[in-house]
C-alpha positions in Angstrom: -34.4 79.5 15.2 -32.0 81.5 17.6 -28.2 79.9 17.2 -25.6 80.5 20.1 -22.0 79.3 21.1 -20.2 79.3 24.2 -16.9 81.1 24.2 -14.2 80.9 27.0 -10.8 81.9 28.0 -7.7 80.8 26.4 -4.2 80.7 27.7 -3.0 82.0 24.2 -4.2 81.4 20.7 -0.9 80.8 18.9 -1.3 77.1 19.3 -2.7 75.0 16.7 -5.6 73.8 19.0 -6.2 77.2 20.3 -6.1 78.7 16.9 -8.8 76.2 15.5 -11.1 76.9 18.2 -11.0 80.9 18.0 -11.7 80.4 14.4 -14.5 78.3 14.7 -16.0 81.2 17.2 -15.3 83.6 14.8 -17.0 81.9 11.7 -19.7 81.3 14.3 -20.2 85.1 14.9 -20.0 85.4 11.0 -23.4 83.1 10.8 -25.2 85.1 13.3 -24.8 82.6 16.2 -24.4 84.8 19.6 -22.2 84.0 22.4 -24.2 82.4 25.3 -21.2 83.4 27.9 -19.0 86.1 28.4 -16.9 87.8 26.0 -14.0 85.6 25.0 -10.7 86.3 26.9 -7.0 85.2 26.6 -5.6 85.0 30.2 -2.3 82.9 30.9 -3.3 82.7 34.6 -4.6 79.4 35.5 -6.7 80.7 38.7 -7.9 83.5 36.5 -8.6 81.5 33.3 -10.4 78.8 35.5 -13.1 81.6 37.0 -13.4 83.3 33.8 -14.6 80.0 31.9 -16.4 79.0 34.9 -18.4 82.5 34.6 -19.2 81.7 30.7 -20.6 78.5 31.7 -22.6 79.9 34.4 -24.0 82.7 32.3 -25.4 79.9 29.7 -28.6 79.1 31.0 -29.7 82.7 31.5 -28.5 83.5 27.9 -30.0 80.3 25.9 -33.9 80.1 24.9 -36.1 77.4 23.8 -36.2 75.8 20.4 -32.5 77.0 19.7 -29.4 75.7 19.2 -26.0 75.6 20.9 -22.6 74.9 19.4 -19.8 73.4 21.9 -16.1 72.8 21.3 -15.1 69.3 22.8 -13.2 68.7 24.8 -14.5 71.2 27.4 -13.1 69.4 30.4 -15.3 69.3 33.2 -17.7 71.7 32.2 -19.1 69.8 29.0 -21.5 67.6 30.5 -22.9 70.4 32.7 -23.3 72.9 29.6 -25.4 69.9 27.7 -27.5 69.4 30.5 -28.0 73.2 31.0 -29.2 73.2 27.3 -31.4 70.5 27.0 -33.3 71.9 30.2 -34.1 74.9 29.0 -35.3 73.2 25.5 -32.1 73.5 23.5 -30.5 71.5 21.2 -26.6 71.0 21.4 -24.0 70.5 18.3 -20.8 69.7 19.3 -17.2 70.2 17.3 -14.9 67.6 17.9 -11.1 69.0 18.2 -9.8 65.8 20.1 -10.8 62.6 21.6 -9.5 61.7 24.9 -9.3 58.1 24.0 -6.5 58.8 21.9 -4.8 62.4 22.1 -3.9 61.8 25.9 -5.6 58.4 26.5 -7.2 59.9 29.8 -10.5 58.4 29.0 -11.8 54.9 28.2 -13.9 54.5 24.7 -16.8 53.9 26.8 -16.5 57.0 28.9 -15.8 59.0 26.0 -19.2 57.9 24.3 -21.0 58.3 27.6 -19.9 61.9 27.7 -20.3 62.8 24.0 -23.8 61.1 24.2 -25.0 64.3 25.9 -24.5 66.0 22.8 -27.7 66.1 19.9 -25.4 66.2 16.8 -21.5 65.8 16.3 -19.1 67.4 14.0 -16.5 64.9 13.3 -13.4 65.5 11.5 -13.7 62.6 9.1 -15.5 59.3 8.0 -12.9 57.2 9.9 -13.6 59.0 13.1 -17.2 58.8 12.5 -17.1 55.0 11.9 -14.8 54.5 15.0 -17.7 56.6 17.3 -20.3 54.4 15.9 -18.4 51.2 16.7 -17.7 52.2 20.0 -21.4 52.8 20.4 -22.6 56.7 19.9 -25.7 56.9 18.3 -26.8 60.3 17.7 -26.4 61.8 14.6 -22.9 62.9 13.3 -21.9 64.9 10.2 -18.0 65.1 8.6 -16.3 68.2 8.9 -13.4 67.0 6.2 -10.7 69.7 7.2 -10.3 72.4 9.3 -10.8 75.7 8.3 -7.9 78.2 8.6 -8.7 81.9 8.9 -6.1 84.6 8.0 -5.8 87.3 5.8 -2.3 87.4 5.2 -1.2 86.6 1.7 1.0 83.4 1.2 4.2 84.0 -0.6 4.3 83.9 -4.0 6.7 80.8 -4.5 8.4 80.3 -7.7 7.7 76.8 -9.4 10.8 75.0 -9.1 12.0 72.5 -11.7 12.2 69.8 -9.4 10.3 70.6 -6.0 12.8 69.3 -3.4 11.9 71.2 0.0 9.6 69.4 2.3 8.4 71.7 5.3 7.7 70.1 8.8 6.1 72.3 11.5 5.3 71.5 14.8 7.0 69.7 18.1 10.4 68.8 16.9 11.5 67.1 19.9 13.4 63.7 19.9 10.4 62.7 22.3 7.5 63.9 20.1 8.7 63.1 16.7 11.5 60.5 16.5 11.2 59.7 13.1 13.0 63.2 12.0 16.0 61.7 13.9 16.3 58.7 11.9 15.7 60.1 8.4 19.3 61.8 7.5 20.7 58.4 6.3 17.7 58.4 3.5 17.3 61.9 2.5 18.4 62.2 -1.0 17.5 64.7 -3.5 15.6 66.6 -1.2 15.7 68.4 2.3 13.9 69.5 5.3 12.9 72.9 6.4 11.9 72.7 10.0 9.2 75.4 11.8 8.7 74.5 15.4 10.3 74.3 19.1 12.6 71.6 20.8 14.7 70.8 17.8 17.8 68.6 19.0 20.5 69.0 16.2 23.1 67.5 18.1 21.0 64.3 17.6 21.4 64.6 13.6 24.5 63.0 11.7 23.7 64.6 8.2 22.9 68.3 9.5 23.2 69.4 5.7 19.7 68.1 5.1 18.1 70.1 7.8 17.2 73.8 7.7 16.1 74.7 11.3 14.3 78.1 11.4 12.7 77.9 14.8 8.9 78.7 15.8 7.3 81.1 13.4 3.8 82.4 14.5 1.1 81.2 11.8 0.3 84.4 9.7 4.4 85.2 9.5 4.5 81.5 8.3 2.1 81.8 5.8 3.5 84.6 4.4 7.4 83.3 4.3 7.2 79.8 4.1 10.2 78.4 2.4 9.3 75.2 0.7 7.5 72.7 -2.1 5.5 70.5 -0.1 4.3 70.4 3.7 4.7 66.9 5.6 2.0 65.5 7.4 3.7 62.6 9.3 3.8 61.8 13.2 5.3 59.2 15.6 8.5 57.2 16.1 9.0 55.3 12.7 10.0 56.3 9.0 8.4 53.6 7.7 4.8 53.8 9.5 3.0 56.5 11.8 3.5 54.7 15.3 2.9 55.2 18.7 -0.1 57.4 20.2 0.3 60.2 18.0 1.0 58.1 14.8 -1.9 56.1 15.2 -4.3 59.1 15.9 -3.4 60.1 12.2 -6.2 57.1 11.2 -8.7 59.2 12.9 -7.7 62.8 13.5 -7.4 66.0 11.2 -4.5 67.4 12.3 -4.5 71.5 11.9 -1.2 71.5 10.5 -2.2 70.1 6.9 -4.8 73.2 6.9 -1.9 75.7 7.6 0.4 73.8 4.8 -2.6 74.4 2.7 -3.0 78.2 3.7 0.8 78.6 2.8 0.0 76.9 -1.0 1.8 74.0 -0.6 0.9 70.7 -1.6 1.3 67.9 1.1 2.9 64.7 1.5 0.9 62.5 3.9 1.1 58.9 5.3 -1.3 56.6 3.0 -3.2 55.3 6.3 -3.7 58.7 7.7 -7.7 59.9 7.6 -6.9 62.9 5.6 -5.0 60.7 2.7 -8.6 60.3 1.1 -9.0 64.3 1.2 -5.5 64.5 -0.5 -6.3 62.2 -3.4 -9.9 63.2 -4.1 -8.7 67.1 -4.4 -5.3 66.4 -5.9 -3.5 68.1 -3.4 -0.5 66.3 -2.6 1.2 62.7 -2.5 -0.1 59.8 -0.3 3.4 57.5 1.0 3.9 54.3 2.7 7.1 55.0 4.1 9.5 58.5 4.3 11.8 56.1 2.5 10.3 56.4 -0.8 10.5 60.1 -0.8 13.9 60.0 -2.5 12.3 58.3 -5.3 9.2 59.9 -5.3 9.8 63.6 -5.2 12.6 63.7 -8.2 9.7 61.4 -10.0 6.8 64.3 -9.9 7.3 66.2 -12.9 6.9 70.2 -13.2 3.6 70.0 -14.7 2.0 67.4 -12.1 3.3 70.0 -9.5 1.9 72.8 -10.9 -1.6 71.2 -11.2 -1.1 70.1 -7.4 -0.6 73.6 -6.6 -3.5 75.0 -8.3 -5.6 72.4 -6.5 -4.2 73.1 -3.1 -4.8 77.0 -3.7 -8.5 76.2 -4.4 -8.7 74.5 -1.3 -6.7 77.3 0.5 -9.5 79.7 -0.4 -12.2 77.6 1.2 -10.5 77.3 4.5 -9.6 81.1 4.7 -13.6 81.4 4.3 -14.8 78.7 7.0 -16.2 76.8 3.9 -15.8 73.5 5.8 -17.5 74.4 9.1 -20.4 76.5 7.3 -21.3 73.5 5.1 -21.5 70.8 8.0 -23.5 73.4 10.1 -25.9 73.9 6.9 -26.2 70.2 6.5 -27.4 70.0 10.4 -29.5 72.9 10.4 -31.6 71.6 7.3 -31.7 68.3 9.4 -33.4 70.1 12.5 -36.0 72.0 10.0 -37.3 68.8 8.9 -37.8 67.4 12.5 
C-alpha cells in the first residue's frame, strides 16, 4: 500500500499550530509517506502563500494512486473537500488528523457543517475520547481513533532542573493579553507560596496589583524554552475565570489537546491542569501532574506535594517526553488504522 500526505505553505513555523503540523509532516516522512504536493514552503506573503498551497493541492490527483492512503491535516480551509474528492476519485482512502474544530475554535462553522465536511474523510485521528464522543453525538459515522496527545519533535535537551524541596514556580506559556486570558489578571490576590513565570506576548503588567508574583520573560522560541525553562510545573488553563475554565477557549479544553501541554512535557515539567479538561485523564493515568478544580486551590495544593511525590511525577513526565520526541502517539494511531485497512 502506497502512503501519501499533502504539504502546504506555512506563514511561519514558530506558532503552536504550525509546529504541530510540521512535526506531523516530519513523522510521516519517517514512516515512508511521500508528499503528494509540492515541497513544504514558508512564505509570509498572503498572495504567494495562497498560490503555493493551491499548486500543491492541484498536483495531488496526479501523485496519488489506487489502493493508497492519503493523510490530510484539518482544518485545511477551502481545499479540504476538494482534496478528499480527488483522493476518492483516484481510489485512495483519506485519513484526517484533526488539529482544531471550527465549531469551537473560532465558531465559524455549525456542528452540522463541520460533520458534513469531516464526513468526506474515511478515518479521523481525533484528539481524545471526549472529542470522539462529541463528533459521534453530532452524527459523524466513519471510524475514529484517538491520538491521546500531540507529539513534540525537538533535538534540544531540556534544562536539568534541580529538584526543589518545595516546588513553587509555575510556568504559563501562550497568549498573555487580558482579552485572551483574563484569569491571569485575577490571580494576584490568591497567589501564596508560589509564583508565575510567564512566557509569551501581550502581557499587560499594569493591570496586575501584586507584580512580585509574576516574572514576565517574554516570547521565547520553543527550542530555546525547552533548553532554558525556569519552573517546576506547567499550567494548562484558559479563559476568564480562576475558578473554572470559561469562555470559548476555556470550554474548548473539554475536547481539545492543547499543544502547550506537549511543550511543558518536553521541558520535563509536570503539569497542573483543570480537572474537567480532556487531557486531565491523561495526566492522571500517567502520573505526570496535578488536576485541580480552581486556581484558588494552588496555595494549598502546591505546598502539600512532597519532594518524593514531585520526583515521581518528574520521572513519569520524562518518560512521556521521550515518547513525544519520537512521534510515538501519531505512529501508534496510524498503525491502528493501517491494521484495520489490511483487514478490509
